[in-house]
C-alpha positions in Angstrom: 53.6 85.9 -36.0 50.8 88.2 -36.3 52.1 91.4 -38.6 50.6 94.3 -40.4 50.2 92.9 -44.0 49.5 95.7 -46.2 48.0 99.6 -46.3 44.9 100.2 -48.1 43.8 103.9 -49.2 40.1 104.7 -49.1 38.5 104.6 -52.3 35.5 107.0 -51.2 34.7 109.6 -48.7 31.4 111.0 -48.1 29.5 113.2 -45.6 25.9 111.9 -45.0 25.6 114.2 -42.1 27.3 117.6 -41.4 30.4 116.9 -39.6 30.2 112.9 -40.2 32.6 111.7 -42.5 32.6 108.0 -43.8 35.4 106.5 -45.6 35.2 103.4 -47.6 38.4 101.2 -48.1 36.8 99.4 -50.9 37.6 95.8 -49.0 36.5 94.4 -45.7 39.9 93.9 -43.7 40.9 92.7 -40.3 43.2 95.4 -38.8 42.9 99.2 -38.0 43.2 102.9 -39.0 46.2 104.9 -39.3 44.8 108.4 -38.8 46.4 111.8 -40.0 45.3 115.2 -38.2 46.4 118.5 -37.4 44.5 120.9 -35.0 44.4 122.4 -31.6 45.6 120.3 -28.3 42.6 118.5 -26.5 40.6 118.0 -30.0 38.8 114.9 -29.6 38.7 112.5 -32.8 36.3 109.5 -32.9 36.5 106.8 -35.3 33.8 104.2 -35.4 34.2 101.0 -37.4 31.7 99.1 -39.5 31.4 96.4 -42.4 28.0 97.9 -43.4 26.3 101.2 -44.3 22.7 102.0 -43.8 20.4 103.2 -46.7 21.4 106.7 -45.8 25.1 106.3 -46.0 25.8 106.3 -42.2 27.6 103.1 -40.7 25.3 100.1 -39.4 26.7 98.8 -36.1 23.9 96.9 -34.7 25.4 93.8 -35.9 28.6 94.2 -34.0 26.8 93.0 -30.6 28.7 93.7 -27.5 31.8 94.8 -29.5 32.8 98.4 -29.1 34.4 99.1 -32.3 35.4 102.7 -31.3 38.8 104.4 -31.3 39.4 107.7 -29.9 42.3 110.1 -30.1 42.9 113.5 -28.6 45.4 115.7 -30.5 48.4 117.0 -28.7 48.7 120.0 -30.9 51.8 121.6 -32.3 51.6 120.3 -35.9 50.7 117.2 -37.9 50.1 113.9 -36.1 50.1 110.4 -37.4 48.3 108.0 -35.0 47.2 104.3 -34.9 45.9 102.1 -32.0 48.1 99.4 -30.7 46.2 97.3 -28.4 43.3 96.5 -30.5 42.0 95.3 -33.9 38.7 95.3 -35.8 36.8 93.8 -38.8 35.7 96.6 -41.1 35.4 98.3 -44.6 33.9 101.7 -43.4 35.2 104.2 -40.9 33.0 106.9 -39.6 35.1 110.1 -38.3 33.5 112.7 -36.2 35.3 115.6 -34.4 37.9 116.1 -37.1 39.5 119.6 -37.3 38.4 120.8 -40.6 37.6 118.5 -43.4 39.3 115.4 -44.1 40.7 114.2 -47.3 41.1 110.7 -48.7 44.9 111.0 -47.6 44.4 111.6 -44.1 43.1 107.9 -43.4 44.8 104.6 -44.1 43.6 101.1 -43.4 46.1 98.5 -42.1 45.3 95.0 -42.6 46.6 92.8 -40.0 46.8 89.0 -39.6 49.1 86.1 -39.0 51.7 85.7 -41.7 50.8 82.6 -43.6 52.6 81.7 -47.0 50.2 81.4 -49.9 50.7 77.7 -50.9 47.8 77.3 -53.5 46.2 79.4 -56.0 43.1 79.2 -58.4 42.2 81.1 -61.5 39.6 80.5 -64.2 37.9 82.1 -67.3 34.7 83.3 -65.0 35.5 86.7 -63.1 32.6 85.8 -60.8 34.4 82.7 -59.8 37.6 84.3 -59.4 36.0 87.0 -57.2 34.5 84.3 -55.2 38.0 82.7 -54.6 39.4 86.2 -53.7 36.8 86.8 -51.2 37.5 83.4 -49.6 40.9 84.1 -49.2 40.2 87.5 -47.6 37.8 85.9 -45.2 40.3 83.1 -44.2 43.2 85.7 -43.4 40.7 88.1 -41.8 39.9 85.3 -39.3 43.6 84.3 -38.9 44.7 86.6 -36.1 46.7 84.4 -33.7 43.7 82.0 -33.5 41.1 81.0 -35.8 38.4 83.5 -34.9 34.4 83.3 -35.5 34.2 86.8 -36.9 36.7 89.7 -37.1 34.1 92.4 -36.5 31.7 91.7 -33.9 32.1 90.3 -30.3 33.6 86.8 -31.4 37.2 87.5 -31.9 38.0 84.3 -30.1 39.2 80.9 -31.0 35.9 79.5 -32.0 35.8 75.8 -33.2 33.7 74.3 -35.9 36.4 74.9 -38.4 36.2 71.1 -39.5 35.1 72.0 -43.0 37.8 74.6 -43.5 40.7 72.7 -42.6 41.1 71.3 -46.3 40.7 74.6 -47.6 43.0 76.3 -45.3 45.8 73.7 -46.2 45.3 74.0 -50.0 45.4 77.9 -49.9 47.8 78.6 -46.9 50.8 77.3 -45.0 48.8 76.4 -42.0 51.4 73.7 -40.3 52.5 75.9 -37.6 49.3 77.7 -37.1 47.2 74.6 -36.6 49.8 72.6 -34.6 49.9 75.8 -32.2 46.2 75.9 -32.1 45.9 72.2 -31.4 47.6 72.8 -28.2 45.0 75.2 -27.1 42.4 72.6 -28.2 44.0 70.0 -25.8 44.2 72.5 -23.0 40.6 73.0 -23.1 39.9 69.3 -23.0 40.7 68.8 -19.3 37.7 70.9 -18.4 35.1 68.1 -19.7 37.2 65.1 -18.1 34.8 62.5 -16.7 35.2 58.6 -16.3 34.4 58.1 -20.1 36.7 60.4 -21.8 37.1 64.3 -22.4 35.6 66.5 -25.0 37.3 69.3 -26.7 35.4 72.7 -26.0 33.6 75.0 -28.5 36.3 77.8 -28.1 40.2 77.5 -27.6 41.8 78.8 -25.6 38.7 78.2 -23.3 36.2 81.0 -22.9 33.3 79.9 -20.5 31.7 77.5 -23.1 30.7 73.9 -23.2 31.7 70.9 -25.4 29.2 70.4 -28.6 29.5 68.1 -31.5 30.3 70.0 -34.6 32.6 72.4 -32.6 34.4 69.7 -30.4 35.2 67.7 -33.6 38.0 70.1 -34.5 39.9 68.2 -31.9 40.0 65.3 -34.5 39.8 67.2 -37.7 42.8 69.5 -37.2 45.6 66.5 -36.5 43.8 64.5 -39.4 43.9 67.5 -41.6 47.6 68.1 -40.8 48.6 64.5 -41.7 46.6 64.6 -44.9 47.9 67.9 -46.2 51.6 67.5 -45.2 52.0 63.8 -44.5 52.5 64.7 -40.5 52.2 61.6 -38.8 54.1 63.1 -35.5 51.0 65.2 -34.9 48.7 61.9 -34.8 51.1 60.3 -32.5 51.3 63.2 -30.2 47.8 63.8 -29.9 46.1 60.2 -30.3 45.4 59.8 -26.5 43.4 63.0 -26.6 41.6 62.1 -29.9 40.9 58.7 -28.3 39.5 60.3 -25.3 37.0 62.5 -27.1 35.8 59.6 -29.2 35.2 57.7 -25.8 
């Protein structure tokens, strides 16, 4: 299941322009923001999300493409209010807050990390702090992009089940308990396969669940790599038997 995993307190708060406040969580996460505020009824507070800053300290959003990484809340008035969105998530490290009544403090905003609940099954540590940081970055990147489906990005307009994950399968299954997650996603991959059926076979699509794309080598190969990776990692011969015909159809 997708769950809230942990809370992150901001490590820095700046005001690059009058009335424009930028919170830095110190870590790029998949999730959302919990806001605390007190003010007059109808006060409009806007939260804009980003993973990058411009040189002047304002947030950079061009890379988000069509994603509207904006949350808006109107105060109801009558005392302190605590609010967080319930129908979306973002990939971000920085939060721009405008319209806040008065000047916010670091305690008025909390980052909520959210992703699929996957147990840690493998760890790595060595004497070089740089390599340890690299491994930490890998774990954060994997978890940020495992939100019900393996997404292409947690931030911009690619929060879909993009394929081309073949090189990742071995890394995933080393670090995380991926058996249930990938077995479920294999159902999505096979569901997409019927859309390309012809006399010689059927290819897996680039995105599963399907989203208006076409088949393509490198992306479609996940239909082979996922069951094979589960077999190699967990000795699961059942998934090979279950999807053998689908795999053979793609090779055809």
